[in-house]
C-alpha positions in Angstrom: 13.7 29.3 4.7 12.0 25.5 5.2 15.3 24.0 6.7 13.9 21.2 9.1 12.5 18.1 8.3 9.9 16.3 10.3 11.0 12.7 10.0 8.9 9.6 11.3 11.9 7.0 12.0 11.9 2.9 12.0 11.0 2.4 15.1 7.9 0.6 15.9 6.8 1.4 19.3 4.4 3.5 20.9 6.6 5.7 22.4 8.1 6.7 19.0 5.0 6.9 17.0 5.3 10.7 16.3 7.5 13.2 14.1 11.2 14.4 14.8 12.5 17.4 13.7 15.6 17.2 12.1 17.9 20.0 10.4 18.5 19.7 6.9 22.2 20.2 6.0 23.0 23.1 3.6 24.2 20.5 1.0 20.9 19.3 0.9 19.0 22.0 0.9 16.1 21.6 -1.9 17.1 18.2 -2.5 15.7 16.6 0.5 11.3 16.4 -0.1 8.5 15.0 1.4 8.4 11.4 0.9 12.3 10.3 1.0 13.9 7.8 3.0 16.6 9.5 5.0 19.2 8.3 7.7 18.6 10.4 11.0 20.7 10.2 14.4 18.5 8.7 16.9 19.8 7.8 20.7 23.7 6.3 20.2 22.8 4.6 16.5 21.7 5.9 13.1 18.1 4.6 11.6 16.1 5.2 8.7 13.0 7.7 8.6 10.8 8.8 6.1 10.3 12.7 5.5 6.7 14.1 6.4 6.9 17.3 5.6 9.7 20.0 5.5 9.1 23.6 7.9 11.1 27.0 8.9 12.1 26.1 12.4 11.5 23.0 14.7 9.8 22.6 18.2 13.0 22.8 20.0 16.1 24.9 19.8 18.8 22.3 19.3 18.7 19.8 16.5 20.2 17.3 15.2 20.7 16.9 11.4 19.7 14.3 8.9 22.9 11.9 8.4 22.4 11.4 4.2 19.6 10.5 2.1 18.7 7.2 1.1 16.8 8.2 -2.4 17.2 10.6 -4.9 13.4 11.2 -5.7 10.6 11.1 -3.3 9.7 7.0 -2.8 5.9 8.2 -1.6 3.8 10.7 -3.5 2.0 13.1 -1.6 -1.3 11.3 -1.9 0.2 8.0 -0.3 1.8 10.1 2.6 -1.8 11.3 3.3 -3.1 7.8 2.6 -0.4 6.5 5.5 -2.0 8.7 8.1 -5.6 7.7 7.1 -4.6 4.0 7.4 -2.6 4.7 11.0 -6.1 5.9 12.3 -8.1 3.0 10.8 -6.1 -0.1 11.9 -5.1 1.9 15.0 -1.4 0.8 13.8 2.2 2.6 13.8 2.9 5.1 11.6 6.0 3.6 10.0 4.0 0.8 9.6 2.0 2.1 7.4 4.5 3.4 5.2 6.5 0.3 5.3 3.8 -1.9 4.0 3.5 0.4 0.8 6.9 -0.3 0.2 8.7 -3.3 -1.4 10.6 -5.5 0.6 14.0 -4.7 -0.7 13.4 -1.2 0.0 12.8 -1.8 4.0 16.1 -0.4 5.6 18.9 -3.6 6.8 20.9 -2.3 10.0 24.2 -3.4 9.9 26.4 -3.0 13.1 30.2 -2.1 13.6 32.8 -1.4 16.1 34.6 1.8 16.4 37.5 2.4 18.4 36.4 5.5 21.2 38.7 8.5 20.4 40.5 8.9 23.4 41.1 4.9 23.3 44.7 4.4 23.0 45.7 0.6 21.2 47.9 -0.7 23.8 45.0 -0.3 26.4 43.8 -3.0 24.6 43.7 -7.2 25.5 45.3 -9.0 21.9 44.2 -9.7 19.4 42.4 -6.6 19.1 45.1 -3.8 18.8 45.9 -5.6 15.6 42.9 -5.8 14.5 42.2 -1.9 14.7 45.4 -1.3 13.0 44.4 -2.6 9.5 41.2 -1.5 10.1 39.4 1.9 11.7 36.1 -0.7 11.7 35.2 -4.3 13.0 32.0 -5.5 11.5 30.0 -7.5 14.1 30.2 -10.7 11.4 33.5 -10.5 11.6 33.9 -10.5 15.1 31.9 -13.5 15.6 33.4 -15.4 13.0 36.8 -14.7 14.3 35.4 -15.7 18.1 36.1 -12.1 19.7 32.7 -10.8 19.8 32.6 -11.8 24.2 36.2 -9.8 24.0 34.8 -6.8 22.3 31.8 -6.4 24.4 33.8 -6.1 27.5 35.7 -3.1 25.9 31.9 -1.5 24.9 30.9 -1.8 28.8 34.1 0.0 29.5 33.7 2.6 27.0 36.7 1.9 25.1 35.3 0.8 21.6 32.3 2.2 20.5 29.2 0.5 18.6 28.0 2.3 16.0 25.1 1.3 13.7 24.9 1.9 9.8 21.8 1.2 7.6 22.2 -0.4 4.3 19.3 -0.2 1.3 18.7 -3.7 0.8 17.6 -2.8 -2.7 20.4 -3.5 -5.6 19.8 -2.6 -8.7 20.9 -4.8 -11.5 23.5 -4.1 -13.9 24.9 -5.4 -16.9 28.8 -5.0 -18.4 28.9 -3.7 -21.6 31.8 -2.6 -24.2 32.2 -0.4 -27.2 35.3 1.2 -28.9 37.5 3.9 -28.1 38.0 4.8 -31.8 36.0 5.7 -34.9 36.4 2.9 -38.1 39.0 5.2 -39.7 41.3 5.3 -36.6 40.7 1.5 -35.8 42.7 0.5 -38.9 45.8 2.6 -38.0 45.9 0.9 -34.4 45.6 -2.4 -35.9 48.4 -2.0 -38.0 50.3 -0.8 -35.0 49.5 -4.0 -32.5 52.6 -6.8 -32.9 51.6 -10.0 -34.6 51.3 -12.3 -31.8 48.2 -9.9 -30.5 46.1 -11.7 -33.2 43.5 -12.6 -30.9 43.5 -9.2 -29.9 42.8 -8.1 -33.1 40.1 -10.5 -34.1 38.6 -8.6 -30.7 38.8 -4.9 -32.0 37.5 -6.0 -35.5 34.6 -7.8 -33.9 33.2 -5.0 -31.6 33.9 -2.4 -34.5 31.9 -4.4 -37.0 29.2 -5.0 -34.4 28.7 -1.9 -32.7 25.6 -0.4 -35.0 27.1 3.7 -34.7 29.2 3.1 -31.1 26.5 1.5 -29.4 27.6 -0.7 -26.7 28.0 -4.2 -27.1 27.0 -6.7 -23.9 30.3 -8.7 -22.6 28.7 -11.8 -22.4 27.9 -11.6 -26.0 31.0 -10.6 -27.0 32.8 -13.1 -25.8 30.5 -16.0 -27.2 30.4 -14.2 -30.2 33.6 -13.7 -31.2 35.2 -16.6 -29.4 37.4 -14.9 -27.1 37.7 -14.9 -23.0 37.3 -11.9 -20.4 41.1 -11.4 -19.9 41.4 -10.3 -23.8 38.8 -8.0 -23.0 40.4 -6.6 -19.9 43.9 -6.1 -21.7 42.1 -3.8 -24.6 40.1 -2.0 -21.8 43.0 -1.2 -20.0 45.1 -0.2 -23.1 42.3 2.0 -23.8 41.3 0.7 -27.1 37.9 -0.6 -25.5 35.7 1.3 -23.3 33.3 -0.2 -20.4 30.6 0.7 -19.3 27.9 -1.1 -16.6 24.1 -0.5 -17.9 20.9 -0.8 -15.6 18.9 -3.3 -16.5 15.5 -4.3 -15.0 14.9 -8.2 -14.0 11.9 -9.8 -15.8 10.1 -12.6 -14.8 8.4 -13.1 -17.8 11.9 -12.7 -20.1 11.9 -15.9 -21.4 8.0 -16.2 -22.5 6.1 -14.2 -25.7 2.4 -13.3 -24.9 0.3 -13.3 -28.2 -1.5 -9.9 -28.3 -5.3 -10.2 -28.1 -7.7 -7.4 -29.2 -11.5 -6.7 -27.6 -14.2 -9.5 -28.1 -17.5 -8.7 -29.0 -19.7 -8.0 -25.9 -22.7 -9.9 -25.2 -25.7 -8.0 -24.4 -25.3 -8.2 -20.6 -22.0 -7.6 -20.5 -22.6 -4.2 -22.5 -25.4 -3.2 -20.2 -23.0 -3.8 -17.3 -20.0 -2.0 -19.0 -22.3 1.3 -19.8 -22.2 2.7 -16.1 -18.9 2.4 -15.6 -17.7 3.8 -19.2 -20.0 6.8 -18.1 -18.4 7.5 -14.5 -14.7 7.1 -16.3 -15.8 10.0 -18.8 -17.4 12.0 -15.9 -14.1 12.3 -13.7 -16.7 10.3 -11.1 -15.9 8.3 -8.1 -18.6 5.5 -7.8 -18.2 2.0 -6.2 -19.6 -0.6 -8.0 -20.3 -4.4 -7.5 -20.0 -6.7 -10.5 -22.1 -9.4 -9.5 -21.4 -12.3 -12.2 -21.7 -16.0 -12.0 -18.6 -17.7 -13.1 -17.6 -17.8 -17.0 -20.0 -14.3 -17.4 -16.9 -12.6 -18.7 -15.7 -10.4 -15.9 -12.7 -10.1 -16.7 -13.5 -8.9 -20.3 -15.3 -6.2 -18.4 -12.5 -5.1 -16.7 -9.9 -5.5 -19.7 -12.2 -2.6 -21.8 -12.9 -0.4 -19.1 -9.1 -0.1 -18.7 -9.0 0.3 -22.3 -10.9 3.4 -21.6 -9.1 4.5 -18.6 -5.9 4.3 -20.9 -7.1 6.0 -23.5 -7.5 8.9 -21.2 -4.1 9.0 -20.4 -4.7 7.6 -17.0 -3.7 4.1 -14.7 -5.5 1.4 -13.2 -4.8 -1.2 -10.6 -6.4 -4.5 -10.6 -6.3 -7.0 -7.7 -6.4 -10.5 -8.0 -5.9 -12.8 -4.7 -2.9 -14.4 -4.4 -3.7 -18.2 -5.5 -5.7 -17.1 -8.4 -2.4 -14.5 -9.6 -2.2 -17.7 -12.2 -0.2 -17.4 -15.6 -3.7 -17.4 -17.4 -4.7 -14.2 -15.2 -1.0 -12.7 -16.4 -1.6 -13.5 -19.9 -4.6 -12.2 -20.3 -3.6 -8.6 -18.8 0.1 -8.8 -20.8 -2.0 -10.3 -23.8 -3.8 -6.8 -23.9 -1.8 -4.5 -22.9 1.6 -5.6 -23.0 4.6 -3.9 -21.7 2.3 -1.3 -20.1 1.6 -4.1 -17.5 3.7 -4.6 -14.0 2.7 -7.7 -12.2 3.2 -8.0 -8.3 2.9 -11.1 -6.6 4.6 -13.4 -3.7 6.1 -15.8 -6.7 8.5 -13.0 -7.8 12.0 -13.0 -6.2 12.8 -9.6 -3.9 14.7 -7.9 -7.2 12.0 -9.0 -9.5 9.5 -7.1 -7.3 11.7 -4.1 -6.5 12.3 -3.7 -10.4 8.7 -4.2 -10.8 8.0 -1.6 -8.2 10.7 0.9 -9.9 8.7 0.5 -13.4 5.5 1.7 -11.9 7.3 4.5 -10.2 8.9 5.8 -13.2 5.4 6.1 -15.3 7.2 3.3 -17.6 3.7 1.2 -17.1 -0.1 2.0 -16.7 -1.2 -1.0 -15.7 -0.3 -2.4 -12.2 -1.8 -6.4 -12.0 -0.8 -7.6 -8.4 -2.2 -9.1 -4.8 -3.3 -7.0 -1.8 0.1 -4.6 -1.9 -0.1 -3.5 -4.8 -3.2 -1.4 -4.3 -0.4 0.7 -2.9 1.4 0.9 -6.5 2.8 4.7 -6.3 0.4 6.0 -9.3 -0.2 9.7 -9.2 -3.2 9.9 -11.9 -5.4 6.7 -11.4 -8.8 6.3 -13.4 -10.2 2.8 -12.3 -9.4 0.1 -9.5 -10.4 -3.1 -9.6 -10.6 -6.2 -7.1 -11.5 -9.6 -8.5 -12.9 -12.4 -6.1 -13.5 -9.2 -4.2 -15.3 -12.0 -1.2 -11.6 -13.2 -1.0 -9.7 -13.2 2.7 -6.8 -12.7 1.8 -7.6 -9.2 1.0 -7.2 -8.6 4.6 -3.7 -8.3 5.8 -3.4 -10.6 9.3 -0.4 -8.4 10.5 -0.3 -4.8 11.2 -1.3 -2.5 9.7 -4.4 -4.9 9.6 -6.0 -3.3 6.5 -8.6 -4.3 3.9 -7.4 -3.7 0.1 -10.9 -2.7 -0.5 -11.2 -0.2 2.0 -8.1 1.4 1.0 -9.2 0.9 -2.8 -12.2 3.1 -2.0 -10.0 4.8 0.1 -7.4 6.5 -2.9 -10.7 6.3 -5.8 -12.3 9.1 -3.9 -9.0 11.1 -3.7 -8.9 10.6 -7.6 -12.0 10.8 -8.2 -12.1 7.4 -10.1 -14.4 4.0 -10.3 -13.7 1.3 -8.0 -14.9 -2.2 -9.5 -15.6 -5.1 -6.9 -16.5 -8.5 -9.1 -17.4 -11.8 -8.2 -19.9 -14.8 -8.2 -20.6 -14.7 -4.6 -20.0 -11.3 -3.3 -19.2 -11.1 0.6 -22.7 -10.3 2.6 -21.3 -7.2 3.6 -20.8 -5.8 -0.1 -23.7 -7.4 -1.4 -25.8 -5.8 1.6 -24.1 -2.2 0.6 -25.3 -3.0 -3.3 -29.1 -3.8 -2.1 -28.5 -0.6 0.0 -27.7 1.4 -2.8 -24.2 2.0 -1.6 -22.7 0.7 -4.4 -23.8 0.3 -7.9 -25.1 -3.5 -8.3 -24.4 -4.5 -12.3 -25.5 -8.5 -13.0 -24.2 -10.7 -15.2 -26.4 -13.7 -14.7 -25.4 -16.2 -17.5 -22.3 -17.6 -18.7 -20.7 -16.4 -21.9 -21.4 -19.1 -24.0 -24.8 -19.4 -23.0 -23.7 -22.7 -21.7 -25.0 -23.9 -18.3 -23.8 -24.4 -14.9 -22.6 -27.2 -14.3 -24.7 -29.8 -12.5 -23.6 -30.6 -9.1 -24.7 -33.6 -6.7 -24.3 -34.1 -3.0 -23.0 -37.5 -2.0 -24.1 -38.1 1.8 -20.6 -39.7 3.2 -22.6 -41.7 6.1 -24.3 -43.5 3.8 -21.8 -44.6 1.8 -20.1 -45.6 5.3 -23.2 -47.5 5.9 -23.1 -49.4 2.5 -19.5 -50.7 3.5 -17.6 -48.1 1.4 -14.6 -47.3 3.8 -12.7 -45.2 0.7 -12.1 -41.6 0.5 -14.2 -41.7 -2.8 -17.8 -42.5 -2.9 -19.0 -44.9 -5.6 -20.7 -41.9 -7.9 -17.5 -40.0 -7.9 -15.2 -43.1 -8.5 -17.4 -44.2 -11.6 -17.4 -40.5 -13.1 -13.8 -40.4 -12.6 -13.3 -43.7 -14.5 -15.7 -42.6 -17.2 -13.5 -39.1 -17.5 -10.4 -41.5 -18.4 -12.2 -43.4 -20.4 -13.0 -40.2 -22.6 -9.7 -38.1 -22.5 -11.4 -35.4 -20.4 -10.2 -34.1 -17.5 -11.2 -33.7 -13.9 -10.5 -31.4 -10.5 -10.2 -32.7 -7.2 -10.4 -30.4 -4.6 -9.8 -31.2 -0.6 -8.9 -28.1 1.5 -6.1 -29.6 3.3 -2.0 -30.5 2.5 -0.1 -32.9 4.6 -1.1 -36.6 4.4 -3.7 -37.2 7.6 -4.4 -33.7 10.1 -3.6 -36.3 12.8 -2.4 -38.9 14.7 -4.6 -40.8 17.1 -4.3 -44.1 19.2 -7.6 -46.3 18.3 -7.0 -47.7 22.4 -7.3 -45.0 24.5 -8.2 -41.8 22.2 -4.9 -40.0 22.7 -4.0 -37.2 19.9 -0.9 -36.7 19.3 -0.3 -32.4 20.3 1.9 -30.0 19.8 4.1 -29.1 23.3 3.8 -25.3 22.0 0.7 -25.2 21.3 -2.8 -26.3 21.7 -3.5 -27.9 18.3 -3.0 -32.0 17.1 0.0 -31.9 14.9 -0.2 -32.7 11.0 1.5 -35.8 9.2 3.4 -35.6 6.6 4.1 -38.7 5.0 7.0 -37.3 2.6 9.4 -36.4 5.6 7.5 -39.5 8.3 7.3 -36.6 10.4 4.5 -34.9 12.4 4.2 -30.9 12.3 2.8 -27.8 14.0 1.4 -25.8 11.3 1.1 -22.3 13.4 4.6 -22.4 15.4 6.9 -25.2 12.9 7.7 -27.3 15.6 8.4 -30.7 14.2 8.8 -34.5 15.5 8.9 -38.1 14.7 6.2 -40.4 14.7 5.7 -42.3 17.7 5.7 -46.4 17.0 3.4 -47.0 20.2 0.7 -44.5 22.5 3.0 -42.2 24.4 0.0 -42.2 27.0 -0.9 -46.2 27.1 1.7 -47.7 25.1 -1.0 -49.4 22.6 0.9 -50.1 19.0 -2.6 -49.2 17.6 -1.5 -45.6 16.3 -3.4 -44.6 13.2 -3.6 -41.7 10.9 -7.1 -40.0 10.7 -8.5 -37.5 8.9 -7.6 -36.7 4.7 -4.3 -35.0 3.5 -3.7 -34.3 -0.3 -0.9 -36.6 -0.5 -3.0 -39.4 1.3 -5.4 -39.0 -1.9 -2.7 -38.8 -4.2 -1.7 -42.1 -2.9 -5.3 -44.0 -2.7 -5.8 -42.7 -6.8 -2.4 -44.2 -7.8 -3.9 -47.7 -5.9 -7.6 -47.5 -7.3 -6.7 -46.1 -10.9 -2.8 -47.0 -11.9 -3.0 -45.7 -15.3 -4.3 -42.4 -14.2 -1.6 -39.1 -14.6 -2.1 -37.2 -11.5 -0.7 -33.6 -10.5 -0.6 -32.3 -7.2 -0.8 -28.8 -6.1 -0.9 -27.8 -2.6 1.7 -25.3 -0.2 4.5 -28.6 -0.3 4.7 -28.9 -4.6 4.6 -25.0 -5.1 6.9 -23.8 -3.0 9.6 -23.5 -5.3 9.9 -20.5 -7.9 7.5 -21.2 -11.0 6.6 -24.6 -9.8 3.3 -23.0 -9.7 2.9 -22.6 -13.1 4.8 -25.5 -14.5 2.4 -27.7 -13.1 -0.3 -25.5 -14.6 1.1 -25.5 -18.1 1.4 -29.4 -18.2 -2.3 -30.1 -17.0 -3.2 -27.3 -19.7 -1.1 -29.3 -22.2 -3.0 -32.1 -21.5 0.0 -34.0 -19.8 -2.1 -35.4 -16.8 -6.0 -36.1 -16.2 -6.4 -35.3 -12.9 -5.4 -32.2 -10.7 -5.0 -32.4 -6.8 -4.9 -29.6 -4.9 -5.9 -27.4 -1.8 -7.4 -23.9 -2.6 -5.2 -22.7 -4.9 -7.0 -24.5 -7.7 -10.3 -23.4 -6.8 -9.7 -20.0 -8.7 -8.9 -18.4 -11.9 -8.4 -21.9 -13.9 -10.1 -22.1 -17.5 -9.0 -25.3 -19.0 -11.9 -26.2 -21.6 -11.0 -29.7 -21.0 -12.2 -30.1 -17.8 -15.8 -31.8 -17.6 -15.7 -33.2 -13.7 -14.8 -31.2 -10.5 -15.2 -33.8 -7.2 -14.7 -31.8 -3.8 -13.8 -34.7 -1.2 -14.9 -33.2 2.0 -17.0 -30.2 2.0 -17.5 -30.3 5.9 -13.4 -28.9 6.2 -14.6 -25.2 7.1 -18.1 -25.7 8.3 -16.9 -26.5 11.6 -14.9 -23.9 12.7 -15.5 -21.1 15.2 -16.2 -18.7 13.2 -19.2 -16.9 12.1 -18.3 -16.7 8.6 -17.5 -20.3 7.8 -21.2 -21.4 6.1 -20.2 -17.9 3.6 -16.4 -19.5 3.0 -18.2 -22.9 2.6 -20.7 -21.9 0.3 -18.3 -19.3 -1.7 -15.5 -22.4 -2.4 -17.8 -24.3 -3.4 -19.3 -22.4 -6.0 -16.0 -21.5 -6.9 -14.6 -25.1 -7.5 -18.0 -25.7 -9.2 -17.4 -23.1 -11.7 -13.9 -24.9 -12.9 -16.4 -27.4 -15.0 -17.8 -27.0 -18.3 -16.5 -23.7 -18.9 -16.4 -24.2 -22.6 -18.2 -26.3 -25.1 -17.9 -29.7 -23.2 -20.9 -30.0 -20.1 -19.3 -30.2 -16.7 -20.8 -32.1 -13.6 -19.7 -31.5 -9.8 -19.7 -34.2 -7.3 -19.9 -32.3 -3.5 -18.9 -35.2 -0.7 -20.3 -34.1 3.0 -21.5 -35.4 6.4 -23.4 -32.7 6.6 -25.3 -32.8 3.2 -28.5 -31.1 5.1 -26.7 -28.0 5.6 -28.4 -24.9 3.5 -24.7 -23.4 2.4 -23.9 -27.0 0.3 -27.7 -27.3 -0.6 -27.8 -23.7 -2.0 -24.2 -24.1 -3.5 -25.2 -27.3 -5.5 -28.0 -25.1 -6.4 -26.0 -22.1 -7.9 -28.1 -20.0 -5.5 -26.2 -17.2 -4.0 -29.7 -14.7 -3.5 -31.3 -17.6 -1.9 -28.2 -18.5 0.5 -27.7 -14.1 0.9 -31.5 -14.1 2.1 -31.3 -17.4 5.0 -27.5 -16.4 6.3 -28.2 -12.3 6.7 -31.2 -13.7 8.7 -28.7 -16.0 10.8 -26.2 -12.9 11.2 -29.0 -10.6 12.0 -29.9 -13.3 15.1 -26.6 -13.3 16.3 -25.2 -9.4 15.9 -22.8 -9.9 13.6 -21.5 -8.0 10.5 -23.2 -6.9 8.4 -26.1 -5.7 10.8 -22.7 -4.8 13.6 -19.3 -3.7 12.7 -16.7 -6.3 14.9 -13.9 -5.1 16.6 -11.4 -7.9 18.5 -8.7 -7.3 20.7 -6.6 -10.4 21.5 -3.8 -10.4 24.5 -1.1 -13.3 25.1 1.1 -13.7 27.6 3.4 -17.1 28.8 1.8 -16.9 32.3 -1.9 -18.1 32.1 -3.1 -16.3 35.2 -1.3 -13.2 34.4 -3.3 -12.8 30.7 -6.6 -14.3 33.0 -6.6 -11.0 35.6 -4.9 -8.7 32.8 -7.8 -9.8 30.6 -10.6 -9.0 32.9 -9.0 -5.5 33.5 -9.4 -5.0 29.9 -12.8 -5.5 29.0 -13.9 -3.6 32.4 -12.2 -1.2 31.1 -13.7 -0.7 27.9 -16.9 -1.8 29.4 -16.9 1.4 31.3 -16.1 4.2 28.1 -18.4 2.6 25.7 -22.1 3.0 25.3 -24.8 0.8 26.6 -26.1 -0.3 23.0 -22.0 -2.3 22.5 -21.8 -5.4 23.0 -19.2 -7.0 24.8 -18.2 -10.6 24.4 -15.4 -11.7 26.8 -12.6 -12.3 28.0 -12.5 -16.0 26.7 -9.8 -17.9 26.4 -9.6 -18.2 22.1 -10.4 -20.9 19.9 -6.7 -21.8 19.9 -5.6 -21.3 23.4 -2.0 -21.4 23.1 0.5 -20.9 20.4 3.9 -20.9 20.7 3.6 -21.2 24.3 2.1 -18.3 25.0 -1.4 -18.3 26.3 -4.2 -16.1 24.1 -7.4 -14.5 25.4 -9.4 -12.9 23.4 -12.1 -10.1 23.8 -15.3 -9.2 20.7 -16.6 -5.7 20.4 -19.7 -5.1 18.4 -21.2 -2.2 18.1 -23.2 0.1 14.9 -22.1 3.7 16.0 -19.5 4.0 18.5 -17.9 7.3 18.7 -15.8 6.8 21.2 -14.3 3.6 20.1 -11.2 4.8 18.8 -10.6 6.5 21.2 -10.7 4.1 24.1 -8.8 1.5 21.8 -5.5 3.8 21.7 -6.1 4.5 25.3 -5.7 0.4 25.5 -2.9 0.7 23.2 -1.1 3.3 25.2 -1.6 2.8 29.0 -2.2 -1.3 28.9 0.8 -2.2 26.4 3.2 0.7 28.4 1.7 -0.8 32.0 2.5 -4.5 31.5 4.9 -4.7 27.8 7.8 -4.7 30.1 6.5 -8.2 31.5 6.2 -9.9 28.2 2.0 -8.9 27.2 1.0 -8.5 23.6 -2.0 -7.3 23.0 -2.8 -7.1 19.4 -6.4 -4.9 17.9 -8.4 -6.0 14.7 -10.8 -4.0 13.5 -13.2 -5.8 11.4 -11.3 -9.3 11.9 -11.4 -11.7 9.3 -9.3 -14.5 11.4 -11.5 -15.4 14.6 -8.8 -18.2 15.4 
């Protein structure tokens, strides 16, 4: 009899990163299954864990029993459990971190602490006011003790062993319910009851009559509706429930983020010849139940979305399910409309704009098999489907598909892994594929499908590159070149719309003294503070430190303190001065932090309530408005000079994506790119829409530097509050890694990180480049095991990122 459960406990630490055996109590036999969350005793407290498997006997003779299950059905199916093990090996994370990443935030456990008297403790042994409190309640919560100001007092008793601290696992997931009522009797019986009620109960009679008439064949009615429609109060209804004339019940409902919106039903569009050629191999693979990865390489506006929709249609006809990933910032209402319009209520949407409860409900719809398509950002790749027929990753080059904290997975790798299990295709779509993906497609590892023309056979927009150094020489000190300003005015006169793109939020990037060159830095991080006009303060975007703007230079007391660089707020002010009649919508993190604000702003722009949409990266993708005929990029260099080997690639991709917002319908589009380095190949080739030439040039640069896709890379970052300590450990660690890996592997460092200090911790890194390195994973595991254990108590943290996307 399998009455022993192997459980991974919620303690993300090296020592506890394994399964522990627990006894399944008799009453739960047969109902506790792998993939369920359970509460188990672990040391002095109770914590959450995931059941991995059931077996007949444990590794030790005396086992503790599971306290209680947290689920009625498994939250992780068999495939997701094995995916968790794969993720642990791939990203070198803890098993518990891998499983937590697969569930919505509402399902992560919340631990509450309570105080309880030890069995042998007598009340008269305790100091006042504790005896009275424990007389009233057998347990006192930590929060209540804190509010009453008796926490220090109780803690002394805990030390003396008179009071015990117990932990309770609280599930954060709350189901939303509504109150409904229905008549307790049929119509004939009700007539008799109405007559027997006293004359002063006229209100009660009205309510009973209304409920009897409105309740179709005894169907329950919403209490809220009855109060409104019958003109009654909650207390009248309560009285009728207490008398047994009405029956009250709670009914579970989903929180629907789209309940106030109607999606017009759309039908498949006729495909162009290029689209038909591209979709054929995908449909063939779906019909044959095969796994294959496709790269759908199509220029902006070439109709990739329609190919996704028709491929999904085919999968649904076969009774299977589909996962569609889109970058968080292009999860615009437009994208949701396209999928909801085609597949209606079969679609669940998961993204960061939803509340915790809404995400939990969307996830439950998937788990209960009430939907067949999931559209979401990175974490939607873990949707608990059991019969996946296709996985689509749109804008596959986007760096947001890589998670920057544990588990550091890339959604593309997880997609390919899941698709292999389900024997289904993966489509990676992009107008500017990442070099790694395009290299795989060129080698035949992925199958390449190309769309070289726009849907309406329209031309790609004309791009002109403006050298801002020339503008300065000609005496133009404004942030707008003469060419961009003239074109902006023309658009305003014609009543057409413009998108202005700037890769920076805030007002100015930094504050500098013109006399001595002093730049105001963050005291906790080695980075300059960003000026925010809205709060008239300076803020560090790494640790959140804020301070007021100084009136004089802290270094030389000069009053010539000026703002340098440009942020979206500053551009908005300048535009208002230069074009007082222009209606401007600004979109950046500051203006879109409130729920639904992103959508409101875009809807207003789509309805023509503004002439200019000014924004950061969030406006670079997914926008499709017929009236946009001009796109201006205010500074193309922001990313070019970062210490990152992908800087040129990211610049090229961003410029191409932004340019693709112009002239997508009947009106022709124009793009103006302002830059201080117009001769850089990424800017020149983005202006010519020439991805193929950019790919060849960038590949040559990568080969020379021994970077991906020619080499794999892994980054080890160490941080500590003491600079000398982190340097010494970094030297030791690098020497150890060198001694274990082969000659052909290149190891750079240790060196200080590009941002050498964040939150008062000094950071050093070591970069490993390799082609085939069988010893890498065991070596990295040893590093985590030995170094972390040896130095962790001293405050050292080590993080390992396999195939990193953030080099900072």
